[in-house]
C-alpha positions in Angstrom: 21.9 -23.0 -7.6 22.0 -20.8 -10.7 20.2 -21.1 -14.0 20.9 -19.3 -17.2 17.9 -18.0 -19.2 17.9 -17.0 -22.9 15.0 -15.0 -24.4 15.0 -14.5 -28.2 12.5 -11.9 -29.1 11.7 -10.2 -32.4 14.0 -7.3 -31.7 16.7 -8.6 -29.4 18.2 -11.7 -27.7 18.6 -11.4 -23.9 20.4 -13.6 -21.4 20.3 -13.3 -17.6 21.3 -15.6 -14.7 19.0 -16.3 -11.8 19.3 -17.9 -8.4 17.0 -20.5 -6.9 14.7 -17.8 -5.6 14.3 -16.3 -9.1 16.5 -13.3 -8.4 18.6 -11.9 -11.3 22.3 -11.9 -10.7 23.9 -8.5 -11.1 26.2 -8.3 -14.1 25.4 -11.7 -15.4 23.5 -10.5 -18.4 23.8 -9.8 -22.1 21.6 -8.3 -24.9 22.1 -8.1 -28.6 19.6 -6.2 -30.8 18.6 -6.6 -34.4 15.7 -5.6 -36.7 13.4 -7.7 -38.8 13.4 -7.1 -42.5 10.1 -5.8 -43.9 8.9 -6.0 -47.4 6.2 -3.8 -49.2 3.9 -6.8 -49.5 3.6 -7.4 -45.8 6.7 -9.6 -45.2 8.4 -9.5 -41.7 11.4 -11.8 -41.6 14.5 -12.5 -39.6 17.7 -14.4 -40.7 17.9 -17.7 -38.7 21.7 -17.7 -38.5 21.8 -14.0 -37.5 19.4 -14.8 -34.7 21.6 -17.8 -33.7 24.7 -15.6 -33.7 22.9 -12.9 -31.6 21.8 -15.5 -29.1 25.4 -16.8 -28.9 26.8 -13.3 -28.3 24.2 -12.7 -25.5 25.2 -16.0 -23.9 28.9 -14.9 -24.1 28.1 -11.7 -22.2 26.0 -13.4 -19.6 28.7 -16.0 -18.9 31.4 -13.4 -18.7 29.4 -11.7 -15.9 29.0 -15.0 -14.0 32.7 -15.8 -13.7 33.3 -19.2 -12.2 29.8 -19.7 -10.9 28.2 -23.1 -11.8 25.1 -23.1 -13.9 22.6 -26.0 -13.3 20.4 -25.7 -16.3 19.5 -23.4 -19.2 15.9 -22.2 -19.9 14.9 -20.7 -23.2 12.0 -18.4 -24.3 11.4 -17.7 -28.0 8.7 -15.7 -29.8 5.8 -17.7 -30.8 4.5 -18.4 -34.4 7.7 -18.2 -36.4 8.0 -20.5 -39.4 11.2 -21.8 -40.9 11.8 -24.4 -43.7 14.8 -26.7 -43.3 16.4 -28.9 -45.9 17.4 -32.5 -45.4 20.7 -31.4 -43.8 18.9 -29.1 -41.3 19.9 -25.9 -43.0 17.4 -23.1 -43.6 15.7 -22.8 -46.9 13.7 -19.7 -45.9 14.2 -16.8 -43.5 12.3 -16.9 -40.2 8.8 -15.8 -41.1 7.5 -14.0 -38.0 4.0 -13.7 -36.5 3.8 -10.1 -37.9 4.1 -11.3 -41.6 0.8 -10.8 -43.3 1.6 -12.2 -46.8 -0.5 -15.3 -46.0 -3.7 -13.2 -45.4 -5.4 -14.4 -48.6 -4.4 -18.0 -47.8 -6.0 -17.6 -44.3 -9.2 -16.4 -46.0 -9.2 -19.4 -48.3 -8.8 -21.7 -45.3 -11.8 -20.0 -43.6 -13.9 -20.6 -46.7 -13.0 -24.3 -46.8 -13.1 -25.2 -43.1 -15.3 -24.8 -40.1 -13.1 -22.3 -38.3 -15.0 -22.4 -35.0 -14.5 -26.1 -34.7 -10.8 -25.8 -35.6 -10.4 -23.0 -33.1 -12.0 -25.2 -30.4 -9.7 -28.1 -31.2 -6.4 -26.3 -31.8 -6.9 -23.1 -29.8 -6.1 -21.0 -32.8 -8.2 -19.4 -35.6 -7.3 -19.6 -39.2 -5.2 -16.5 -39.4 -2.0 -15.4 -41.1 0.0 -15.6 -37.8 -0.3 -19.4 -37.7 1.3 -22.2 -39.6 -1.7 -23.5 -41.8 -2.0 -20.2 -43.6 1.7 -19.6 -43.9 2.3 -23.1 -45.2 -0.5 -22.7 -47.8 0.9 -19.4 -48.9 4.4 -20.8 -49.3 3.1 -23.8 -51.2 1.6 -21.5 -53.8 4.1 -18.6 -53.7 7.4 -20.6 -53.3 6.7 -24.1 -54.7 10.3 -25.0 -55.3 11.2 -24.2 -51.6 8.1 -26.0 -50.4 8.9 -29.2 -52.3 12.5 -29.2 -50.9 11.6 -28.7 -47.3 12.3 -31.7 -45.2 11.2 -30.1 -41.9 9.0 -27.2 -40.9 9.6 -25.6 -37.5 10.1 -22.4 -35.7 13.3 -20.6 -34.7 13.1 -22.1 -31.2 13.4 -25.6 -32.6 16.2 -24.6 -35.0 18.1 -23.0 -32.1 17.7 -26.2 -29.9 18.8 -28.4 -32.8 21.9 -26.4 -33.6 23.0 -26.2 -30.0 22.1 -29.7 -28.7 21.7 -31.8 -31.8 18.0 -32.6 -30.9 15.2 -31.3 -33.1 12.1 -31.2 -30.9 9.3 -28.9 -30.1 8.0 -28.2 -26.6 4.3 -28.6 -26.1 4.2 -24.9 -25.4 5.7 -24.0 -28.8 3.7 -26.6 -30.6 0.5 -25.1 -29.2 1.2 -21.8 -30.9 1.4 -23.2 -34.4 -2.3 -23.7 -35.1 -1.4 -27.4 -36.0 -1.8 -29.0 -32.5 -4.8 -31.0 -31.5 -4.8 -29.9 -27.9 -7.0 -32.7 -26.7 -4.9 -35.5 -28.3 -1.6 -33.8 -27.8 -0.4 -34.5 -31.4 -0.4 -32.8 -34.7 -3.9 -32.2 -36.1 -4.6 -34.3 -39.3 -7.1 -32.0 -40.8 -4.8 -29.0 -40.5 -1.8 -30.9 -41.7 -3.8 -31.9 -44.9 -4.9 -28.3 -45.3 -1.3 -27.1 -45.0 -0.1 -29.7 -47.5 2.4 -31.4 -45.1 2.7 -34.6 -43.1 3.5 -35.1 -39.4 7.0 -36.4 -40.1 7.9 -33.0 -41.5 7.3 -31.4 -38.0 9.5 -31.9 -34.9 8.5 -34.5 -32.3 6.7 -32.9 -29.3 9.0 -33.4 -26.3 9.5 -31.3 -23.2 12.5 -33.2 -21.9 15.7 -31.2 -21.6 18.6 -32.1 -23.7 21.7 -33.4 -21.8 24.1 -30.8 -23.1 25.7 -29.2 -26.1 27.3 -30.5 -29.3 30.4 -29.2 -31.1 31.4 -26.4 -31.6 29.2 -25.0 -28.8 30.5 -27.3 -26.1 34.0 -26.0 -26.6 32.7 -22.4 -26.7 30.8 -22.7 -23.4 32.4 -25.6 -21.5 30.5 -24.7 -18.3 27.2 -25.3 -20.2 28.3 -28.4 -22.1 26.8 -31.0 -19.9 23.9 -29.2 -18.2 20.2 -29.6 -19.2 19.1 -27.3 -22.1 15.3 -27.0 -22.1 13.5 -26.8 -25.4 12.2 -23.3 -26.1 8.9 -22.4 -24.7 6.6 -19.6 -26.1 7.6 -16.2 -24.9 4.0 -15.4 -23.8 3.9 -18.4 -21.5 7.3 -17.5 -20.0 6.2 -13.9 -19.6 3.2 -14.9 -17.5 5.4 -17.2 -15.3 8.1 -14.5 -15.0 5.6 -11.8 -13.9 4.2 -14.1 -11.2 0.9 -14.8 -13.2 0.8 -18.5 -12.5 -2.9 -18.9 -12.1 -6.4 -17.2 -12.5 -5.7 -14.8 -9.7 -3.3 -12.7 -11.8 -3.8 -11.5 -15.4 -0.6 -10.7 -17.3 -0.5 -7.6 -19.5 2.6 -7.3 -21.6 3.5 -4.5 -24.0 6.7 -5.0 -25.8 7.0 -4.9 -29.6 3.5 -6.3 -29.7 1.1 -6.6 -26.8 -1.0 -9.2 -25.1 -3.3 -10.1 -22.1 -3.1 -13.7 -20.8 -4.2 -15.8 -17.9 -2.9 -19.3 -16.9 -5.6 -21.9 -16.2 -5.3 -25.5 -15.1 -5.2 -28.0 -18.0 -6.5 -31.3 -16.6 -6.4 -34.5 -18.8 -9.1 -34.7 -21.4 -10.6 -32.3 -24.0 -9.8 -28.7 -23.1 -12.7 -26.2 -22.8 -12.8 -24.0 -25.8 -11.5 -20.4 -25.4 -13.9 -17.6 -26.2 -13.8 -16.9 -30.0 -11.9 -13.7 -29.9 -9.1 -15.3 -27.8 -6.6 -18.1 -28.3 -5.6 -21.1 -26.1 -2.0 -22.3 -25.9 0.0 -24.2 -23.4 2.6 -23.5 -20.8 3.2 -27.2 -20.3 1.3 -30.4 -19.8 -0.6 -29.2 -16.8 -1.2 -25.5 -17.5 -3.0 -23.7 -20.3 -2.6 -20.1 -21.4 -5.7 -18.3 -22.6 -5.5 -14.7 -23.9 -5.4 -12.3 -26.8 -2.5 -10.7 -28.6 -2.3 -7.6 -30.7 0.1 -7.1 -33.6 0.8 -3.7 -32.2 2.6 -2.4 -29.1 6.0 -0.7 -28.9 6.2 -1.0 -32.7 3.6 1.7 -33.1 5.6 4.1 -31.0 8.7 3.1 -33.0 6.9 3.9 -36.2 5.8 7.3 -34.9 9.3 8.2 -33.8 10.7 7.2 -37.3 8.1 8.9 -39.5 6.5 11.8 -37.6 8.0 15.1 -36.4 8.5 14.5 -32.7 10.8 15.7 -29.9 14.0 13.7 -30.2 14.7 13.2 -26.6 12.5 10.5 -24.9 11.9 12.7 -21.9 10.8 15.6 -24.1 8.4 13.3 -26.0 7.0 11.9 -22.8 6.3 15.4 -21.5 4.6 16.4 -24.8 2.4 13.3 -24.8 1.5 13.9 -21.2 0.5 17.5 -21.9 -2.4 16.3 -24.1 -5.7 15.6 -22.3 -7.1 12.1 -22.7 -8.8 11.9 -26.1 -8.1 15.6 -26.3 -6.8 15.5 -29.9 -10.0 14.9 -31.8 -8.6 11.8 -33.5 -9.7 8.2 -33.8 -7.0 5.6 -34.6 -6.7 2.0 -35.8 -3.2 0.9 -35.0 -3.0 -2.1 -37.5 0.4 -1.5 -39.0 1.0 -5.3 -39.0 -2.6 -6.4 -39.5 -5.0 -7.4 -36.7 -4.8 -10.4 -34.4 -7.2 -10.4 -31.4 -10.0 -9.8 -31.2 -11.1 -9.5 -34.8 -8.5 -11.7 -36.5 -8.3 -9.6 -39.6 -4.7 -9.9 -41.0 -5.6 -7.7 -44.0 -6.5 -4.7 -41.7 -4.3 -1.7 -41.9 -3.7 1.4 -39.8 -5.8 4.5 -40.1 -6.2 7.9 -38.3 -9.4 9.8 -38.7 -10.1 13.4 -37.8 -6.9 15.0 -39.0 -6.9 18.8 -39.5 -4.4 21.5 -40.5 -3.6 22.0 -36.8 -2.8 18.3 -36.1 0.8 17.6 -35.3 3.0 14.5 -34.8 2.5 14.5 -31.0 -1.3 14.5 -31.3 -1.1 11.6 -33.8 1.2 9.7 -31.6 -1.0 10.1 -28.5 -4.0 9.0 -30.5 -2.2 5.9 -31.8 -1.0 5.0 -28.3 -4.6 5.4 -27.0 -5.8 3.2 -29.9 -3.5 0.4 -28.8 -4.9 0.7 -25.3 -8.4 0.5 -26.6 -7.6 -2.8 -28.5 -6.2 -4.2 -25.2 -9.4 -3.1 -23.4 -11.4 -5.1 -26.0 -9.4 -8.2 -25.2 -9.6 -7.6 -21.5 -13.4 -7.4 -21.5 -13.4 -10.9 -23.0 -10.6 -12.3 -20.8 -11.6 -11.0 -17.4 -14.6 -13.5 -17.1 -12.1 -16.4 -17.1 -10.0 -15.0 -14.3 -10.7 -15.0 -10.6 -13.2 -12.3 -9.5 -10.6 -10.6 -7.5 -7.8 -10.9 -10.0 -4.9 -8.4 -10.3 -3.6 -7.2 -13.7 0.2 -7.2 -13.7 2.0 -5.3 -16.5 5.4 -6.0 -17.9 7.4 -5.2 -21.0 9.7 -2.5 -22.0 7.2 -0.3 -23.7 5.2 0.6 -20.6 8.3 0.6 -18.4 9.8 3.4 -20.5 6.6 5.4 -20.8 4.6 6.2 -17.6 2.2 8.2 -19.7 1.4 5.2 -21.9 1.1 3.0 -18.8 -1.5 5.4 -17.3 -3.4 5.5 -20.7 -3.7 1.7 -20.6 -4.8 1.7 -17.0 -7.5 4.3 -17.7 -8.7 2.4 -20.8 -9.0 -0.9 -18.9 -10.7 0.8 -15.9 -9.0 -1.4 -13.3 -5.8 -1.0 -11.3 -2.6 -2.1 -13.1 0.4 -3.3 -11.1 3.7 -2.5 -12.8 5.9 -5.5 -12.5 9.2 -5.3 -10.8 11.1 -6.7 -13.8 10.4 -5.5 -17.4 12.0 -8.6 -18.8 9.4 -11.1 -17.6 10.0 -13.6 -20.4 13.6 -14.3 -19.6 12.8 -14.6 -15.9 9.9 -17.0 -16.7 12.3 -19.3 -18.7 14.5 -19.4 -15.7 11.7 -20.2 -13.3 10.5 -23.1 -15.5 14.0 -24.5 -15.6 14.2 -24.2 -11.8 10.9 -25.9 -11.5 12.2 -28.8 -13.6 15.1 -29.1 -11.2 12.7 -29.5 -8.3 13.1 -26.0 -6.8 10.0 -24.5 -5.2 8.1 -21.9 -7.2 9.1 -18.5 -5.7 6.4 -16.1 -4.6 5.3 -13.5 -7.2 7.6 -10.4 -7.0 6.1 -7.3 -5.4 5.1 -4.7 -8.0 7.0 -1.5 -8.3 3.9 0.5 -8.3 0.1 0.1 -8.7 -1.5 2.5 -11.1 -5.1 3.5 -10.4 -7.6 4.3 -13.1 -9.1 7.8 -13.1 -12.9 7.5 -13.5 -13.2 10.7 -15.6 -10.6 9.5 -18.0 -12.1 6.0 -18.2 -15.4 7.5 -19.1 -13.8 9.6 -21.9 -12.1 6.5 -23.2 -15.3 4.5 -23.2 -16.7 7.0 -25.6 -13.5 7.0 -27.6 -13.6 3.2 -27.8 -17.1 3.5 -29.3 -15.8 5.8 -32.0 -13.0 3.3 -32.7 -15.5 0.5 -33.0 -17.5 2.5 -35.6 -14.3 3.3 -37.5 -13.3 -0.3 -37.4 -16.7 -1.4 -38.7 -16.6 1.1 -41.5 -13.0 0.4 -42.6 -12.2 -3.2 -41.6 -15.6 -4.8 -41.1 -17.6 -6.2 -38.3 -16.0 -8.6 -35.8 -17.5 -12.0 -36.4 -17.9 -12.9 -32.7 
């Protein structure tokens, strides 16, 4: 039994086929890359139909590698928190506004002044922040009133993708939980947040985790082998990443560093009001029986990409890696805040911006890059200190994502900053594997055991101690430039 999995991220669409044991099938894969469009005022957007085309090309490549093998179902992972307006015919009125878009920062601040944010966070699992729907919708209502008034439906790209392929506009519980509009105890859209956003429930997709029975034209003719198999509504990429890296429960904490970064743990979600997540963290859902608690940063591999684009660095990746590794931990005299796309966890300050303090005439691009990579690790350590109390006492941190897989130096930096062993996952593409495993689970297949890690990195005590002092410097810089964390 084979399943096909599609993962649509903020920088590429990936497809892979997996067998019933969760093993990727050699050659049955495809990947198509793209870049978000950024604007000087903080906009980070993607074209919905460009994403749809990229997903289609990735599926073409994956199916070409499968040959005549039968696919039993299709699982889908899509990045959380994207917002898209559709007209009455289902066509986009806006680009896909991504989680990294900070143009709604002032709208988020206005919502915080008007509402009890702690109570809303306890109910929806999300703060009043620019990453989520309430602030984005309030900003669009004020900045684009003509578009706002024409919108028949508000959804994310995952829902748009499912509707275009299957004819069903629905939101999975997982994707709904990442909007900031879901009452997680009641399982429906939150009336207070709907009113604050200026929309009504019928403008949002129904919440439904049931797989669609197949494809509609013209996609059924394009992929006849997939035309009648179940297509699952898109789940959040973070939830799929935990599942794909074997982090199904409190015994394993998932650390993912891709374009952005996150630490997450899966917890049981019994019926009834859910326990509130610690303030600095969020609470989403994998499905009806499993919650996902964690913290995400707006920075990760995008910081290294910025450094490579704008600083004078060795061109070859191996040469850059060697240069970064030659600098001692915190040996550059710099303190960094990596908020190129604002801050999410733990301070939830979308207006925050990046800074590097301590520059001298002798500071070069490699030193700045090392300092910024360390600064990302320190933000992850701040999240981990809050999350570790929810996990099992003997939990294992399991890392995935292309950023750490491509940079052993950065992986060791993160390990030393956290101060605990970090297992490097056997598969850098955990989200696409997680989408496949969830589709297999729906087919009744047993959950495979967690894959063995490629390697377990050990923290070096002397480096951890240095980084503890460096984290304190970062906290002081944060307090002076951004403001105190209201925890």
